[in-house]
C-alpha positions in Angstrom: 13.9 -39.6 6.5 12.2 -39.5 9.9 11.5 -36.4 12.0 13.9 -37.9 14.6 16.7 -37.9 12.1 16.2 -34.3 11.3 16.1 -33.3 14.9 19.3 -35.2 15.6 21.0 -33.5 12.6 19.8 -30.1 13.8 21.2 -30.7 17.2 24.6 -31.7 15.7 24.6 -28.5 13.6 23.9 -26.4 16.7 26.6 -28.2 18.6 29.1 -27.2 15.9 27.8 -23.6 16.1 28.6 -23.5 19.8 32.2 -24.2 19.0 32.7 -20.9 17.3 35.4 -18.9 19.1 34.0 -16.4 21.6 35.7 -13.4 19.9 34.1 -14.3 16.5 30.7 -14.8 18.2 30.6 -11.5 20.0 31.9 -9.7 16.9 28.9 -11.2 15.1 26.5 -10.1 17.8 28.0 -6.7 17.8 27.4 -6.4 14.0 23.8 -7.5 14.5 23.4 -4.9 17.2 24.7 -2.1 15.0 22.4 -3.0 12.1 19.4 -3.4 14.6 20.0 0.2 15.9 20.4 1.5 12.3 17.2 -0.1 11.0 15.3 1.1 14.1 16.6 4.6 13.6 15.6 4.6 10.0 12.1 3.3 10.8 11.7 6.0 13.4 12.8 8.8 11.0 10.4 7.6 8.4 7.5 7.6 10.9 8.4 11.2 12.0 8.5 12.4 8.4 5.1 10.9 7.7 3.6 12.4 10.8 5.2 15.8 10.1 3.8 15.9 6.6 0.4 14.8 7.8 0.2 17.3 10.7 1.6 20.5 9.0 -1.1 22.6 7.1 -0.3 23.9 3.7 0.4 27.7 3.6 0.3 30.3 0.9 3.6 32.0 0.0 2.3 35.5 0.4 0.9 34.9 3.9 3.3 32.1 5.1 4.7 32.6 8.6 8.5 32.7 9.1 9.8 29.3 10.1 8.8 25.7 9.3 6.1 25.7 6.7 4.5 23.5 4.0 4.0 24.9 0.5 2.5 23.5 -2.7 2.7 24.9 -6.3 4.6 24.5 -9.5 8.3 24.5 -10.3 10.2 27.0 -12.5 13.8 27.6 -13.4 15.6 30.8 -12.7 16.1 32.6 -16.0 19.8 32.5 -16.9 20.6 30.0 -14.1 19.0 26.9 -15.7 20.3 23.6 -14.3 21.3 20.9 -16.8 21.4 17.3 -15.9 24.9 15.7 -15.4 24.3 12.8 -17.8 21.7 13.6 -20.4 22.5 17.4 -20.5 18.9 18.3 -20.6 17.3 21.4 -18.8 15.6 20.7 -15.4 15.0 22.2 -12.0 16.8 19.4 -10.1 18.5 16.1 -10.9 20.2 13.2 -9.2 22.4 10.6 -11.0 24.4 7.4 -10.5 27.0 5.7 -12.7 27.7 2.0 -12.3 30.3 -0.2 -14.0 29.9 -4.0 -14.7 33.1 -5.8 -13.8 32.0 -9.2 -15.1 30.7 -10.2 -11.7 28.3 -7.4 -10.6 27.3 -3.8 -11.1 29.4 -1.5 -8.9 28.7 2.2 -8.1 31.6 4.4 -9.3 30.0 7.9 -9.1 26.8 9.6 -7.9 25.6 13.1 -7.1 22.8 15.6 -7.3 22.3 19.2 -8.2 22.2 22.1 -5.7 21.1 24.9 -8.1 18.3 27.2 -6.9 14.9 27.1 -8.6 11.4 28.6 -8.0 8.2 27.4 -6.4 5.2 29.4 -7.5 1.6 29.3 -6.2 -1.3 31.6 -6.9 -0.1 34.1 -4.3 3.6 34.5 -5.1 7.1 33.1 -5.7 9.5 31.4 -3.4 13.2 30.6 -4.1 14.0 27.0 -3.3 17.5 25.9 -2.2 17.5 22.1 -2.5 20.7 21.5 -0.7 20.1 18.8 2.0 16.6 18.0 1.0 14.9 14.6 0.9 13.8 14.7 -2.8 11.4 12.3 -4.6 10.2 12.3 -8.2 8.5 9.9 -10.5 10.8 10.8 -13.4 13.6 8.2 -13.5 15.5 6.9 -16.5 18.0 4.1 -17.0 20.3 3.4 -20.0 23.6 1.7 -20.8 26.7 2.9 -22.6 30.4 2.3 -23.4 32.0 5.3 -21.6 31.9 6.7 -18.1 30.2 9.9 -19.2 27.6 9.5 -21.9 26.9 11.9 -24.7 23.3 12.4 -23.6 20.5 9.8 -23.6 19.9 7.6 -26.7 17.3 9.3 -28.8 15.6 6.2 -30.0 15.0 2.5 -29.1 17.6 1.6 -31.7 20.2 3.7 -29.9 19.3 2.0 -26.6 19.6 -1.4 -28.3 23.0 -0.5 -29.6 24.2 0.6 -26.1 22.6 -2.4 -24.3 26.0 -4.2 -24.4 27.8 -1.4 -22.7 29.5 -1.9 -19.3 28.3 1.4 -17.9 24.8 1.9 -16.5 23.4 5.3 -15.9 20.4 6.3 -13.8 19.0 9.8 -13.7 16.2 11.2 -11.5 14.8 14.6 -12.6 12.3 17.3 -11.9 11.3 19.8 -14.6 9.7 23.1 -15.4 5.9 23.3 -14.7 5.9 20.1 -12.6 4.0 20.2 -9.4 6.1 20.6 -6.2 5.2 19.7 -2.7 7.7 21.3 -0.2 8.2 21.5 3.5 11.1 23.3 5.0 12.4 26.5 6.7 10.7 29.6 5.1 12.5 32.9 5.5 12.0 36.3 3.9 15.0 38.5 3.0 15.3 42.1 1.9 17.1 42.7 -1.4 20.5 43.5 0.1 20.6 40.4 2.4 19.5 38.0 -0.3 22.0 39.5 -2.8 24.8 38.9 -0.3 23.8 35.3 0.1 22.9 34.4 -3.5 24.3 37.1 -5.8 23.7 35.2 -9.1 20.1 34.3 -8.1 19.4 37.9 -7.1 20.5 39.0 -10.6 18.2 36.4 -12.2 15.3 37.5 -10.0 15.8 41.2 -10.8 15.1 40.3 -14.5 11.6 39.0 -13.6 10.0 42.5 -13.5 6.4 41.4 -13.3 7.0 39.4 -10.1 9.9 41.1 -8.4 11.4 44.6 -7.8 14.0 45.9 -5.4 11.4 46.8 -2.7 9.8 43.3 -2.6 10.8 40.8 0.1 12.4 37.6 -1.3 11.2 34.4 0.1 13.5 31.4 0.5 12.7 27.8 1.4 15.8 25.8 2.6 17.2 23.5 5.2 18.9 26.4 7.1 18.1 26.3 10.8 16.1 23.0 10.8 16.6 20.5 13.5 16.6 16.7 13.2 12.9 16.5 13.9 12.0 18.9 11.1 12.7 17.2 7.8 13.3 19.2 4.6 11.2 17.5 1.9 10.8 18.4 -1.8 8.7 16.2 -4.0 7.1 16.1 -7.4 4.5 13.8 -5.8 1.5 15.0 -3.9 1.2 15.0 -0.1 -0.8 11.8 0.2 1.7 9.9 -1.9 4.6 11.2 0.1 2.9 10.2 3.4 2.2 6.7 2.0 5.8 6.4 0.8 7.3 7.3 4.2 4.9 4.9 6.0 5.9 2.1 3.6 9.5 2.9 4.2 9.0 2.8 8.0 7.2 -0.6 7.7 10.1 -2.2 5.8 12.7 -0.7 8.0 10.8 -2.1 11.0 10.6 -5.6 9.3 14.4 -5.5 8.8 14.9 -4.4 12.4 12.6 -7.2 13.8 14.2 -9.9 11.6 17.7 -9.0 12.9 16.5 -8.8 16.5 15.0 -12.3 16.3 18.2 -13.6 14.6 20.4 -12.1 17.4 18.2 -13.6 20.1 18.3 -17.0 18.4 22.1 -16.8 18.3 22.3 -16.1 22.0 19.8 -18.9 22.9 21.7 -21.4 20.7 25.1 -20.3 22.2 24.1 -20.4 25.9 21.2 -22.9 26.1 
């Protein structure tokens, strides 16, 4: 077929496109605009997170200033308040999970969630309590498996068990962080006296009181949380190191920008075709 034929066919297709009712056309443009704004916002947020992590110096717990700080150390559970994962029922410091169901056409999300239990961050100078509520959390520990019921009885313990469950219509995904794993954290650092902390977190205070070699009633209790942070100060917890986190956010920003740019070009093309 000749180039002339293809051009004529394209022109006819565009003519048909111009016949779309005005209400439907502007609804489509409105949807494009909403997604363009969303993708642009997500790209901007990822850039801000990368720059914040890059520009904030790492502090030591003992000498950290009150306010927005960056810390680095290892994770530990609070004795007596150990968190257990929702699906595999294994001990951890933090978890996130999703449950999907296959309805013979596609996998559909039916449940998801994450833990909000407190845990500890320790460096060579001291201990800080971490409240993960509201944090942007990343970890390399991710597991997937299938099953026959909405809530599994833990993870399969062998490849044979995974093979047996591979025909199940439920798919489970679990992200976890564990005892002794490294933790990179940036958030609002605040020190409390015993009475104030006991009022806010009575169970955690009791657990801390049992750690006699690191805590006594006259010692300030340090907390890292989202409390008091603005939109420009992300609360980040990660089992990855700082460089990997910065790279992750820069990659996220790049792909959000590509999505934004693609939709912007598409919207402009629609407008040109409609009114040219």
